Structure formats: structure tokens, C-alpha cells
N, C-alpha and C positions, 0 to 999 in steps of 0.2 A: 449081252447080246447087242450086236451092232446093226442098225438099220441103214441100208444103202439108199442112194438116190433113186434107183430103179424101183424099189419097194414104195418109196414115197410117191413117185409118179403114178404107180398103179393104184394106190389108195386114193390119191387125188382124182384120178380118172373115175374110179368107182363112186366117189362122192360128188362127182361132177364139179370139181373145183379147178379153176385155171390159176396155176401157180407159176411164178417166174422162176428162172433158174436159181436166183439168189434165195427165194423163199424155199425152194426144194432143198437146197443145201442147208439152210438154217433149220428146217423141219427135221431133216435127217439127223442133225446134231442134237436137237432138242429131244426127239423121240429116243435116240440112243442114250441120252443122259437119263431120261425117265426110266428106261428099262434097266440101266445100270443101278439106279437107286432101288428099284424093286428087287433086283438080284441081291443087293446088299441087305434089304429088309428080310429076304428069305433066309439069310444066314442066321437070323436071331433064333434062339431057342425059345419056343412058345409052348413047350410040353406041359409046363405048370400053370398055364394061363387058362382060366375058365372060359369056354366059348360064350359069346353074347348072342342072345336071340334078337335083341334090338338095342339101340343106344338110349332109348328113353328110360326113365326111371320114375318111381313113384315119389313125386316131390310134394304132393298134397298142396298146401296153400302157396308154396313158392313156385309152383309150376307156371310157366309163361305161355302155355298153350291156351288157345281160345276155346270156348265152349263150342261143341259141334251143334250147329243149328241148321235147320232146313231153310233154303233160300230159293227164290225163283231161278229157273234155268236161263241161260243165255239164249235169246231167240236165234233162229237160223239166220235171219237178216243181220242181226248184230254181229254174229260170228263171222259172217262173210264181208263185213264192212271194209276191212283192211286187206282183203285178198287181192293179190295182183290180178288174177283172172278167176272168174266164177261163172257158173251157169247151171240152170236147173236145180238150184239150191245146194250145189256142191262146190268145193275148191277144184279148180282145174290146174293140173300140173303137166309139164311136158313129159312125154314118154321117154324113159331112160333105159328100159330093159333091153331093147334091141336097137343098137345104134349101127 
């Protein structure tokens, strides 16, 4: 499947991204390459492959996962510390639904 520049422009607009013409051209090529790779993967015969519910396995003592422990939650003030704009205890973002 080939992605054209018009489709990249539309997705960039929906994502509120400002891309240059050069970036749009590159993104169209990159996305087309990704989709071509996925098409190639879809050609593989996976009929004899058992489906996986998850990628984790029972590794017992060799597991590198940490123990699940209860910890204090992040305070509202701490969560908003790096927010570009906040108010009334919430993140404020520009309205993008109706432009």
C-alpha cells in the first residue's frame, strides 16, 4: 500500500503537526515502507503457530519483573508541575475539535 503526500498532510492536520514539504515527502516514503513491510509479514503462513495471550512467561527466580507494591499517588500539584498551562487543578489544552 502506498501513502501519498495528501494523506500525510491530512494525518498531520488531525495530529495538529506542522510539517515542512520535505518532512511530508519523507513521512510518505517512511510510512509506505512500513506498510510494505507489514504486507510482507502478512504473506507468512502462521496457521501452525499457537496464539499468545501475552509475551510474559513463568520465569520464576530468573524473572526481571519487580514486585508489585503499593506506593503513594502523585499529588495533583506534582502532576501539574511541568504542564504548559494549567488551571483549577487540570491540564489546559487548546481546543482542536472545531477549527
